[in-house]
C-alpha positions in Angstrom: 121.6 73.7 170.3 118.7 71.3 170.1 116.9 73.7 167.7 120.0 73.9 165.5 120.2 70.0 165.4 116.5 69.9 164.6 117.0 72.3 161.7 119.9 70.2 160.3 117.8 67.1 160.5 115.0 68.8 158.5 117.2 70.2 155.8 117.5 67.0 153.7 113.7 66.7 153.8 113.3 70.3 152.6 115.9 69.7 149.9 114.1 66.6 148.7 110.8 68.6 148.7 112.4 71.4 146.6 113.7 68.8 144.1 110.3 67.2 143.9 108.8 70.6 143.4 110.9 71.0 140.1 109.4 67.7 138.7 106.7 68.2 136.2 104.3 65.8 138.0 104.5 67.9 141.2 103.7 71.1 139.3 100.7 69.4 137.7 99.0 69.1 141.1 98.4 72.7 140.9 96.2 74.2 138.0 98.2 77.4 138.1 100.4 77.7 135.0 101.2 80.2 132.3 100.0 78.3 129.2 97.5 81.0 128.3 100.3 83.6 128.4 102.5 81.4 126.2 99.7 80.8 123.7 99.1 84.6 123.3 102.9 85.1 122.8 102.9 82.3 120.2 100.0 83.8 118.3 101.7 87.2 118.5 104.8 85.8 117.0 102.8 84.4 114.0 101.2 87.8 113.5 104.5 89.6 113.7 106.2 87.2 111.3 103.3 87.6 108.8 103.7 91.3 108.8 107.0 90.7 106.9 105.7 88.0 104.5 102.6 90.0 103.7 104.5 93.1 102.9 107.1 91.3 100.8 109.9 92.0 103.3 112.6 89.6 104.6 112.2 88.7 108.2 115.4 89.4 110.2 114.9 86.6 112.7 114.7 84.1 109.8 117.8 85.5 108.2 119.7 84.8 111.5 118.2 81.5 112.6 116.7 79.9 109.5 113.3 79.8 111.3 110.7 82.5 111.0 109.0 83.8 114.2 105.8 82.3 112.8 107.3 78.8 112.7 108.6 79.3 116.3 105.1 80.3 117.4 103.5 77.4 115.7 106.0 74.9 117.2 105.2 76.5 120.6 101.5 75.8 119.9 102.1 72.1 119.0 104.4 71.5 122.0 101.7 72.7 124.4 99.0 70.9 122.5 100.8 67.6 122.6 101.3 67.9 126.4 97.8 69.0 127.3 96.0 66.6 124.9 97.8 63.7 126.4 96.7 65.0 129.8 93.2 65.4 128.6 93.0 61.8 127.3 94.5 60.3 130.5 91.8 62.1 132.6 88.9 61.0 130.3 90.0 58.2 128.0 87.0 57.8 125.7 86.7 58.8 122.1 83.3 60.5 122.3 84.0 63.1 125.0 87.5 63.6 123.6 86.2 64.3 120.1 83.4 66.6 121.4 85.8 68.6 123.5 88.4 69.0 120.7 85.6 70.0 118.3 84.1 72.5 120.6 87.5 74.1 120.9 88.3 74.3 117.2 85.1 74.4 115.1 82.6 77.0 116.4 85.2 80.0 116.5 86.6 78.8 113.1 83.1 78.8 111.5 82.4 82.3 112.8 85.8 83.6 111.6 85.5 82.0 108.1 82.0 83.5 107.9 83.3 86.9 108.7 85.9 86.7 106.0 83.4 85.4 103.4 80.6 87.8 104.2 82.5 90.9 105.3 86.1 90.9 104.2 85.6 89.3 100.9 82.8 91.7 99.6 84.9 94.7 100.8 88.2 93.8 99.1 87.2 91.7 96.1 88.0 93.3 92.7 84.9 91.6 91.2 81.4 93.0 91.2 79.5 91.9 94.3 77.1 89.9 92.1 79.9 88.0 90.6 81.5 87.4 94.0 78.4 86.0 95.7 77.4 83.9 92.6 80.8 82.4 92.3 80.9 78.8 93.6 84.4 79.3 95.0 82.9 81.7 97.6 80.6 79.1 99.2 83.1 76.3 98.6 85.6 78.2 100.6 83.1 78.7 103.4 82.2 75.0 103.5 85.7 73.6 103.1 87.2 75.8 105.8 84.3 75.0 108.2 85.2 71.4 108.0 89.0 72.0 108.5 89.9 71.7 104.8 91.9 74.9 105.0 94.9 74.4 102.6 95.0 76.6 99.4 91.9 78.6 100.3 91.1 81.5 98.0 88.1 83.8 97.5 87.3 85.2 94.1 89.1 88.5 93.5 90.0 89.0 97.2 93.4 90.5 97.9 94.3 90.0 94.2 96.6 93.1 94.1 98.2 92.7 97.5 102.1 92.2 97.8 101.2 88.6 98.8 98.3 88.1 96.4 95.2 85.9 96.8 95.9 84.5 100.2 92.9 85.0 102.4 93.8 83.3 105.7 97.1 81.4 105.4 97.4 80.7 109.1 94.5 78.1 108.9 96.7 75.5 107.2 97.9 74.2 110.6 94.5 73.4 111.9 94.0 70.1 110.0 97.5 69.1 111.0 96.5 69.7 114.6 93.2 67.8 114.2 95.2 64.8 112.8 97.5 65.0 115.9 94.4 64.9 118.1 93.3 61.7 116.2 96.8 60.2 116.6 96.7 60.9 120.3 93.3 59.3 120.7 94.4 56.3 118.7 97.6 55.9 120.8 95.5 56.4 123.9 93.0 53.7 123.0 95.8 51.2 122.5 97.3 52.2 125.9 100.4 53.6 124.2 100.1 57.1 125.6 101.1 55.5 129.0 104.1 53.8 127.5 106.9 56.3 127.5 109.2 54.0 125.6 106.8 53.8 122.7 106.4 57.5 122.7 110.1 58.0 122.8 110.6 55.8 119.9 107.9 57.6 117.9 109.3 61.0 118.8 112.8 60.0 117.9 111.8 58.7 114.5 109.9 61.9 113.7 112.7 64.2 114.9 115.3 62.2 112.8 113.1 62.6 109.8 113.9 66.4 109.7 117.7 66.0 110.2 120.4 65.5 107.6 120.0 61.8 108.2 116.7 61.9 106.2 116.3 63.0 102.6 113.4 65.2 103.8 116.0 67.7 105.2 116.8 68.8 101.7 113.3 70.4 101.3 112.9 74.0 102.5 110.9 74.6 105.6 108.3 77.3 106.0 105.1 78.5 104.4 102.6 81.2 104.8 99.5 79.9 102.9 100.2 76.2 103.0 102.6 73.9 104.8 105.2 71.6 103.3 106.1 68.1 104.3 109.2 69.0 106.5 107.3 71.6 108.5 104.3 69.2 108.9 106.7 66.5 110.2 108.3 69.1 112.5 104.9 69.9 114.1 103.8 66.3 114.5 107.2 65.5 116.1 106.7 68.5 118.4 103.3 67.2 119.3 104.8 63.7 120.1 107.5 65.3 122.2 104.8 67.2 124.3 102.9 63.9 124.8 106.2 62.2 125.7 106.8 64.9 128.4 103.4 64.1 130.0 104.1 60.4 130.0 107.4 60.9 131.9 106.1 63.6 134.2 107.2 61.8 137.3 110.8 61.8 136.1 111.1 65.0 134.3 112.7 67.9 136.1 111.8 71.4 134.9 115.3 72.7 135.1 116.3 76.2 133.8 119.9 74.9 133.3 118.7 72.2 131.0 116.6 74.7 129.2 119.6 76.9 128.7 121.7 74.0 127.4 119.0 72.9 124.9 118.5 76.6 123.7 122.3 76.9 123.4 122.4 73.7 121.3 119.7 75.1 119.1 121.6 78.3 118.6 124.8 76.4 117.8 123.0 74.6 115.0 121.6 77.7 113.3 122.2 77.6 109.6 122.7 73.8 109.6 120.5 70.9 108.8 120.2 70.1 112.5 118.5 73.3 113.5 115.0 71.9 113.0 115.6 68.9 115.3 117.4 70.8 118.0 114.9 73.6 117.8 111.8 71.5 118.4 113.4 69.6 121.3 114.6 72.8 122.9 111.4 74.7 122.3 109.2 71.9 123.7 111.2 71.6 127.0 111.4 75.5 127.3 107.7 75.8 126.9 107.0 73.5 129.8 109.6 75.1 132.1 108.2 78.6 131.3 104.7 77.5 131.7 105.3 76.1 135.3 108.2 78.0 136.6 107.6 81.6 135.8 105.9 84.1 138.2 102.1 83.7 138.8 101.7 87.4 138.2 102.0 86.9 134.5 98.5 85.3 134.5 97.1 88.8 134.9 97.9 89.3 131.2 95.2 86.7 130.3 92.9 87.1 133.3 90.1 88.3 130.9 90.3 85.0 128.8 92.3 83.0 126.4 92.4 85.2 123.2 95.2 83.2 121.6 93.0 81.2 119.2 91.1 84.3 118.1 94.4 86.1 117.4 95.6 83.2 115.4 92.5 82.8 113.1 91.8 86.5 112.6 95.3 88.0 112.3 96.0 87.0 108.6 92.8 88.5 107.1 93.2 91.6 109.2 96.8 92.0 108.0 95.9 91.5 104.4 93.1 94.0 104.7 95.7 96.5 106.1 98.0 95.8 103.2 95.1 96.3 100.8 94.2 99.7 102.3 97.7 101.1 102.8 99.7 99.9 99.8 103.4 99.8 100.5 103.0 99.7 104.3 106.1 98.4 106.2 106.1 95.5 108.6 106.3 97.4 111.9 103.5 99.8 111.0 101.4 96.9 109.8 101.9 95.2 113.2 101.0 98.4 115.0 97.8 98.7 113.0 96.8 95.0 112.8 97.5 93.8 116.4 94.9 96.0 118.3 92.2 95.3 115.6 93.0 91.5 115.8 93.1 91.5 119.6 89.6 93.2 119.7 88.2 90.5 117.3 89.9 87.8 119.4 88.4 89.2 122.6 84.9 89.2 121.0 85.5 85.6 119.7 86.4 84.5 123.2 83.5 86.2 124.9 80.8 85.5 122.4 81.8 82.2 120.8 84.7 80.2 122.3 83.8 80.5 126.0 80.1 79.7 125.5 81.1 76.7 123.2 83.6 75.4 125.8 80.8 75.8 128.4 78.9 73.1 126.6 81.6 70.5 127.3 80.0 69.7 130.7 76.7 69.0 129.1 77.7 67.1 126.0 80.8 65.4 127.3 80.4 65.2 131.2 83.0 63.4 133.3 81.9 60.1 134.7 81.0 60.1 138.3 83.6 57.5 139.0 87.1 57.2 137.3 86.8 55.8 133.8 89.2 53.0 134.3 90.7 50.9 137.1 93.6 48.7 136.3 97.4 48.4 136.6 99.2 51.7 136.8 102.2 52.6 134.7 105.6 52.6 136.4 105.6 56.4 136.5 102.1 56.4 138.1 103.2 53.8 140.6 106.2 55.9 141.7 103.9 58.9 141.9 101.3 57.1 144.0 103.9 55.6 146.4 105.3 59.1 146.9 101.9 60.6 148.0 100.1 60.2 151.2 96.7 61.2 149.9 94.3 58.6 148.4 94.5 58.0 144.6 92.1 60.2 142.7 93.2 60.4 139.0 91.2 58.6 136.4 93.9 56.0 136.0 93.6 54.9 139.6 90.9 53.3 141.6 89.2 55.5 144.3 89.1 54.1 147.9 85.9 52.2 148.8 83.1 54.5 149.9 84.5 57.6 148.1 81.8 59.4 146.2 82.3 60.5 142.7 81.7 64.1 143.7 84.5 63.9 146.3 86.8 62.2 143.8 86.2 64.9 141.2 86.9 67.6 143.8 90.3 66.2 144.5 91.3 65.3 141.0 94.0 67.6 139.7 92.6 70.0 137.1 93.8 70.5 133.6 
């Protein structure tokens, strides 16, 4: 009887712990998540979608939903990026290390990929004599522009000129300058202390989301694009990034609920074919990405145990697919995917091992974390609630460590990300 009473007394506590475990902030205390898996899935969506565009076929998913799978994949990328970039800034809120880390993630692999396209793919598939190709200023302008993230409307002389989707060399790259601008926006907001103000982020996200609804004239413009973006799609991506950042700012109050996910996805489905699908879609996808990242089985991480190949898939898939289209004229989308995916994956794996991972390893040298938290000051309401709920000493960069705590010990306890 006594043990039964003891069990009944413990149940409320366990229930409260389970509810807390569904909160985003609680999940963040553990580095284990499935973001890498989601990134590979998103990159694969883009590859699969482009197999239709680059073979001049209509994409069934787009016919049903009004979105291409490529757009869905890119929105997933920006949702994760907005969340993780806000987290990164909060852990080390300084411009220089922030810019260095972002640059090391984007630029080295991009420069290598663009160089491969210019020096290998271009000479192989240009319809011009090699002398004309290599002496054309456009060849070297393309290399220079793309290396500095000026990736919109990029062409190489005579390359893929007779493909079903002619002249486009690497249409996926157009989103990279948009992402870089979002990084700059996050740093600017962080410098002003606004990344910690959920009401400000909420207002920004609402305005951006409303800009792609029927309440805005922008909703009349078509969404989508393979070789370059358009304004509605750019605003969609920036809005998604803002929603991801907002999710991090309200992490103490945000419950990662499958029921809410199902409701938001159902709302998106209900709006397919209407002017509201963009807005409901980016809200639903952003929330779903976080729930899937933190609440799916840990075993999924085995799929990416060898490394994060998502960026490599994204930057190599398009030229590989255009090469396949040039070699096998009239190829259908599914055979193109079957041929292009393993080749792209192999290039992405080499990119990770030979370029991206070594570049990311430089972050600790060129942008080391301070031995002590970068800032001590008033905590935001969400951080105050989080701190009061914990029994361990404060260790994040927005809190002050207890007196006598060494920087090494503080770093060891700091939640990773």
